[in-house]
C-alpha positions as CSV (number, residue, x, y, z in Angstrom):
1,M,88.1,140.2,81.2
2,T,85.4,140.0,78.6
3,Y,81.9,139.8,80.1
4,L,80.0,136.7,79.1
5,I,77.3,137.6,76.6
6,S,73.9,136.0,76.7
7,T,73.7,135.2,73.0
8,L,71.8,132.0,72.6
9,I,74.2,130.0,70.4
10,F,73.5,126.8,72.3
11,A,69.8,126.3,72.2
12,V,68.1,123.3,73.7
13,V,64.4,122.7,74.2
14,G,63.4,122.9,77.9
15,T,64.7,119.9,79.8
16,A,63.5,118.0,82.8
17,Q,66.8,117.1,84.4
18,L,70.4,118.2,84.5
19,N,72.9,115.6,86.0
20,I,76.5,116.4,86.6
21,F,79.0,113.6,86.8
22,E,82.3,114.4,88.5
23,I,85.5,113.0,87.0
24,E,88.5,113.7,89.3
25,G,91.7,112.0,90.3
26,I,93.5,109.8,87.8
27,F,91.2,109.1,84.8
28,S,90.8,105.3,84.6
29,N,88.5,102.4,83.8
30,A,86.8,103.0,87.2
31,H,85.4,106.3,85.8
32,I,84.2,104.6,82.7
33,N,82.4,101.8,84.6
34,A,80.8,104.3,87.0
35,L,79.7,106.6,84.1
36,E,78.2,103.7,82.1
37,G,76.4,102.4,85.2
38,H,75.0,105.8,85.9
39,I,73.7,106.3,82.3
40,E,72.1,102.8,82.3
41,E,70.5,103.4,85.7
42,Y,69.1,106.8,84.9
43,E,67.8,106.0,81.4
44,Y,68.4,109.4,79.8
45,T,66.0,110.8,77.2
46,D,66.3,113.7,74.7
47,D,64.9,116.0,77.4
48,D,67.8,115.3,79.8
49,L,71.3,116.7,79.8
50,L,74.4,115.1,81.2
51,I,77.4,117.2,81.9
52,L,80.8,115.8,82.8
53,Q,82.9,118.0,85.1
54,Y,86.4,116.8,84.1
55,S,89.2,117.8,86.5
56,S,91.6,114.8,86.0
57,Q,95.1,115.9,85.3
58,E,96.3,112.5,84.1
59,G,94.8,109.2,82.8
60,S,95.3,106.1,80.7
61,A,95.0,106.2,76.9
62,E,92.7,103.1,77.2
63,S,90.2,105.1,79.3
64,I,90.1,107.9,76.8
65,E,89.3,105.5,74.0
66,E,86.6,103.8,76.0
67,L,85.1,107.1,76.9
68,N,84.7,108.1,73.3
69,S,83.4,104.6,72.4
70,L,80.8,104.8,75.3
71,L,79.5,108.3,74.5
72,S,79.3,107.7,70.8
73,G,76.6,105.1,71.5
74,Y,74.2,107.6,73.0
75,D,72.2,110.4,71.3
76,F,70.9,112.4,74.3
77,P,72.6,115.8,75.0
78,I,76.0,115.6,76.6
79,G,78.3,118.4,77.7
80,V,81.7,118.7,79.3
81,W,83.5,121.4,81.3
82,F,87.2,120.9,81.7
83,G,88.1,122.6,85.0
84,P,88.5,124.2,87.5
85,Y,92.2,123.6,87.4
86,K,94.6,124.4,84.6
87,I,94.8,120.8,83.5
88,S,96.1,119.2,80.3
89,I,93.8,117.2,78.1
90,D,94.0,115.3,74.8
91,F,92.4,116.7,71.7
92,E,90.7,113.4,71.2
93,Q,88.7,114.0,74.4
94,L,86.7,116.7,72.7
95,N,84.8,114.2,70.6
96,N,81.1,113.2,71.1
97,F,80.1,116.3,73.2
98,D,77.3,118.7,72.3
99,Y,78.6,121.4,74.6
100,I,82.2,122.1,75.5
101,G,83.6,124.4,78.1
102,F,87.2,125.2,79.1
103,S,88.7,126.8,82.2
104,P,91.1,129.6,81.3
105,G,94.7,128.5,80.7
106,L,93.9,124.9,80.0
107,E,96.3,123.0,77.7
108,I,95.1,120.8,74.8
109,N,97.7,118.3,73.5
110,N,98.0,116.1,70.4
111,V,95.9,118.5,68.3
112,S,95.3,117.5,64.6
113,F,95.5,120.9,63.1
114,D,93.5,121.5,59.9
115,E,91.8,124.6,58.4
116,S,88.6,124.1,60.5
117,V,90.5,123.6,63.8
118,E,92.7,126.6,63.1
119,K,89.7,128.8,62.4
120,K,87.8,127.5,65.5
121,Y,90.6,127.8,68.1
122,C,93.6,129.7,66.8
123,T,91.9,133.1,66.5
124,V,91.3,133.3,70.2
125,N,93.7,130.9,71.8
126,I,97.5,130.3,71.5
127,C,98.3,127.5,69.0
128,N,101.7,125.8,68.9
129,F,101.8,124.0,65.6
130,E,105.2,122.4,66.2
131,E,104.2,120.9,69.5
132,R,100.6,120.3,68.3
133,K,99.3,122.1,71.3
134,I,96.6,124.7,72.1
135,I,96.7,126.9,75.3
136,V,93.2,128.2,76.0
137,S,92.9,131.9,76.4
138,T,92.4,133.6,79.7
139,N,89.6,135.8,78.2
140,E,86.3,134.3,79.3
141,G,83.5,134.3,76.8
142,I,81.4,132.4,74.3
143,Y,83.2,131.5,71.2
144,D,82.8,129.2,68.2
145,N,80.8,126.3,69.7
146,Y,82.7,126.3,73.0
147,L,82.9,128.4,76.1
148,I,85.8,129.7,78.2
149,V,84.6,130.1,81.8
150,G,86.1,129.8,85.2
151,T,83.3,128.0,87.0
152,L,80.9,125.2,86.3
153,G,78.0,127.4,87.2
154,S,79.0,129.9,84.5
155,F,79.2,127.1,82.0
156,I,75.7,125.9,82.8
157,E,74.2,129.4,82.8
158,N,75.6,130.2,79.4
159,I,74.5,127.2,77.5
160,D,71.0,128.6,78.2
161,F,69.7,125.4,79.7
162,A,66.2,126.1,81.0
163,I,66.3,124.3,84.3
164,S,65.8,125.1,88.0
165,D,68.4,124.6,90.7
166,Q,66.2,121.8,92.2
167,S,66.6,119.8,89.0
168,I,70.5,119.6,89.2
169,E,72.0,116.5,90.7
170,F,75.7,115.6,91.2
171,F,77.1,112.0,90.8
172,K,80.5,110.5,91.3
173,P,82.0,107.0,91.2
174,S,81.3,104.5,94.0
175,L,83.5,104.1,97.1
176,F,85.3,101.0,95.6
177,E,85.8,102.8,92.2
178,R,87.2,105.8,94.0
179,F,89.6,103.4,95.9
180,Y,90.7,102.1,92.5
181,I,91.3,105.6,91.3
182,A,93.3,106.5,94.3
183,I,95.6,103.4,94.1
184,S,96.2,104.1,90.4
185,N,98.6,106.8,91.7
186,P,102.0,105.1,91.3
187,I,103.1,106.2,94.8
188,F,100.1,104.4,96.4
189,T,100.5,101.5,94.0
190,Y,104.1,101.0,95.0
191,M,103.6,101.6,98.7
192,F,100.7,99.1,99.0
193,F,102.7,96.6,97.0
194,V,105.9,96.7,99.0
195,L,104.2,97.1,102.4
196,G,101.9,94.1,101.7
197,F,104.9,91.9,101.0
198,A,106.7,93.3,104.0
199,L,103.8,92.2,106.3
200,I,103.7,88.8,104.6
201,G,107.4,88.4,105.2
202,L,107.2,89.3,108.8
203,E,104.3,86.8,109.3
204,L,106.6,84.0,108.2
205,F,108.7,84.6,111.4
206,A,106.3,86.2,113.9
207,I,104.2,84.1,116.2
208,G,100.5,85.1,116.1
209,P,97.2,84.4,114.5
210,G,98.3,85.4,110.9
211,L,96.7,88.9,110.9
212,M,99.8,90.5,109.2
213,A,99.6,88.0,106.4
214,V,95.9,88.7,105.8
215,V,96.4,92.5,105.8
216,G,99.5,92.1,103.6
217,S,97.7,90.0,101.1
218,I,94.9,92.5,100.9
219,L,97.4,95.3,100.2
220,V,99.2,93.3,97.5
221,I,96.0,92.3,95.7
222,S,94.7,95.9,95.9
223,S,97.9,97.3,94.5
224,T,97.9,95.0,91.5
225,L,94.5,96.1,90.2
226,P,95.8,99.0,88.0
227,F,98.8,97.1,86.7
228,Q,97.4,96.1,83.4
229,E,95.6,99.4,82.6
230,F,98.5,101.7,83.3
231,G,101.3,99.5,81.9
232,I,103.4,98.1,84.8
233,N,106.8,96.6,83.7
234,Y,106.7,93.0,85.1
235,Y,110.5,92.8,85.0
236,G,110.5,95.2,87.8
237,I,108.3,92.8,89.9
238,L,110.9,90.1,89.3
239,I,113.6,92.4,90.6
240,F,111.4,93.3,93.5
241,G,111.0,89.5,94.2
242,I,114.8,89.3,94.5
243,S,114.9,92.1,97.1
244,F,112.0,90.5,99.0
245,L,114.0,87.2,99.3
246,M,116.9,89.2,100.6
247,Y,114.7,90.7,103.3
248,I,113.5,87.3,104.2
249,K,117.1,86.2,104.6
250,I,117.7,89.2,106.8
251,L,114.8,88.3,109.0
252,S,116.0,84.7,109.3
253,R,119.4,85.9,110.3
254,G,118.0,88.4,112.8
255,Y,120.1,91.5,112.0
256,F,120.2,94.0,109.2
257,S,124.0,94.0,108.1
258,M,125.3,94.9,104.6
259,L,122.8,92.5,103.1
260,G,120.1,95.0,104.1
261,V,121.8,97.8,102.3
262,V,122.0,95.7,99.1
263,A,118.4,94.7,99.5
264,F,117.4,98.3,99.8
265,L,119.3,99.2,96.6
266,V,117.7,96.3,94.7
267,L,114.3,97.4,96.1
268,F,114.7,100.9,94.9
269,S,116.0,99.9,91.5
270,S,112.9,97.7,91.1
271,S,110.7,100.7,91.4
272,F,112.5,102.3,88.4
273,V,111.9,99.3,86.3
274,M,108.3,98.7,87.4
275,F,107.2,102.2,86.5
276,S,109.4,102.7,83.4
277,N,106.4,102.4,81.1
278,Y,103.7,103.7,83.4
279,Q,101.2,106.0,81.7
280,I,101.1,108.3,84.8
281,S,104.0,110.6,85.6
282,V,106.1,109.1,88.4
283,N,107.9,111.0,91.2
284,F,110.9,108.8,91.8
285,L,111.9,110.9,94.8
286,L,108.7,109.8,96.6
287,L,109.4,106.2,95.5
288,F,112.9,106.5,97.0
289,L,111.3,107.7,100.3
290,V,108.9,104.7,100.2
291,S,111.8,102.4,99.8
292,V,113.6,104.1,102.7
293,A,110.5,103.7,104.9
294,L,110.3,100.0,104.1
295,A,114.0,99.6,105.0
296,L,113.3,101.4,108.3
297,F,110.2,99.2,108.8
298,Y,112.4,96.1,108.6
299,F,115.1,97.7,110.8
300,I,112.5,98.2,113.5
301,A,110.5,95.0,112.9
302,I,113.5,92.7,112.9
303,P,114.4,93.2,116.6
304,T,110.7,93.0,117.5
305,V,110.3,89.7,115.7
306,I,113.4,88.3,117.3
307,R,112.3,89.3,120.8
308,S,108.9,87.6,120.1
309,R,110.6,84.4,119.1
310,L,112.9,84.4,122.1
311,T,110.2,85.2,124.7
312,T,107.6,82.8,123.3
313,D,107.6,79.2,124.4
314,T,108.2,77.0,121.4
315,S,108.2,73.7,123.3
316,G,104.7,73.4,124.7
317,G,105.2,75.9,127.6
318,T,108.6,74.7,128.9
319,S,111.8,76.8,129.0
320,L,114.5,76.4,126.4
321,V,117.1,76.3,129.1
322,D,119.1,73.0,129.1
323,K,117.7,72.2,125.6
324,E,120.1,71.2,122.8
325,C,120.4,73.2,119.6
326,E,122.7,73.5,116.6
327,L,124.8,76.6,116.0
328,I,124.4,77.2,112.3
329,E,126.0,80.6,111.9
330,I,128.1,83.0,114.0
331,L,126.7,86.4,113.3
332,E,129.0,88.6,115.4
333,S,131.4,88.0,118.2
334,D,128.6,88.0,120.8
335,T,125.6,86.7,118.8
336,G,124.8,83.6,116.8
337,L,122.0,81.9,114.9
338,V,120.9,78.5,116.1
339,M,118.4,75.9,114.9
340,Y,116.0,74.4,117.4
341,K,113.3,72.1,116.3
342,D,113.2,73.5,112.7
343,T,113.1,77.1,114.2
344,K,116.0,79.5,113.8
345,L,116.7,81.6,116.8
346,R,119.2,84.4,117.5
347,V,121.1,83.9,120.8
348,N,123.9,85.5,122.7
349,L,127.4,84.1,122.7
350,E,129.8,84.2,125.7
351,L,132.9,86.2,124.7
352,D,135.3,84.0,126.7
353,K,134.1,80.9,125.0
354,S,135.1,79.4,121.7
355,Y,132.3,78.3,119.3
356,K,132.2,76.4,116.1
357,E,129.4,76.3,113.5
358,K,127.5,73.0,112.9
359,Q,128.1,71.9,116.4
360,N,125.5,71.3,119.1
361,Y,125.2,73.4,122.3
362,I,123.0,73.8,125.3
363,F,120.7,76.8,126.0
364,L,121.7,78.9,129.0
365,E,120.0,81.8,130.7
366,K,121.9,84.8,132.0
367,D,120.3,88.0,133.3
368,G,117.1,87.2,131.4
369,N,118.9,86.7,128.1
370,L,119.4,83.4,126.2
371,Y,122.9,82.1,125.7
372,I,124.4,78.8,124.5
């Protein structure tokens, strides 16, 4: 490994403050908003230096453009160190920085090769002209207006910035902005979205104060925040709506059946369509597991909801026994779906008795179970 030399190729007059802004997770508008707010709040001068520690492995093209636009409007010293991971960045992200540092092995994509770029990067690093890509060398050192170093500390030391340790401060996005960054991950986006609707669907049939609907609504609203920035396919949401209606039908009938299998397949296919144009790489295996988890959630929740409806008094505290209801569907040989005062209930059927749909029957109780 080449030892870092102390040649002062990056000279800056002594400064009063060095601030380091951390960019991690999925690079998004939340980072831009946080960075802009930080710059406006701090009111940087020519004697201050702002360094971005960039470790995001993926991000939206819109955010990269907004970052370049934001930084181009300021004239105080700004540096960036891409690390500590072997991440991939876009060549466009190197604009508007006075000091640039790379971690060894980093990959630079979409490079616009010309004579100056080749002279600056290709004598030290690996340049792939066909794929328009540069793989940063593993030899640490100070090169042509950029550094290759393995740590942020080495980067700061070797731009010869005269500053004490007490003058270094770290900043990162707010809690809400970090939440937005987290749910930009397609797995969390999809999980929050489908789980939110699942809770809303259950609330339609459960008896309670409506807490599930409130939580479900919060999850759905939260999951939709990154839709526009990262390019969700809204046809996938339409397909998801079909699967949701199927699950509602399953809940109303009170048992899973083949309709549940079809609903699961439609649900999983909706994830393919929803994230077909997403700017972040999608692990469809994890999306499949989320769909399976939702199906199991309904499989467990359906009996719970049915028991809740059967054990809760729907007639002002009196028993359903001897009350009249209409048999609207025979589900199986020993179970049926009845309508009682605009409420659908699943009841047991006596095996030695003949039943016909659309006819009225009387509720009976046997061994603690509800029959007609």
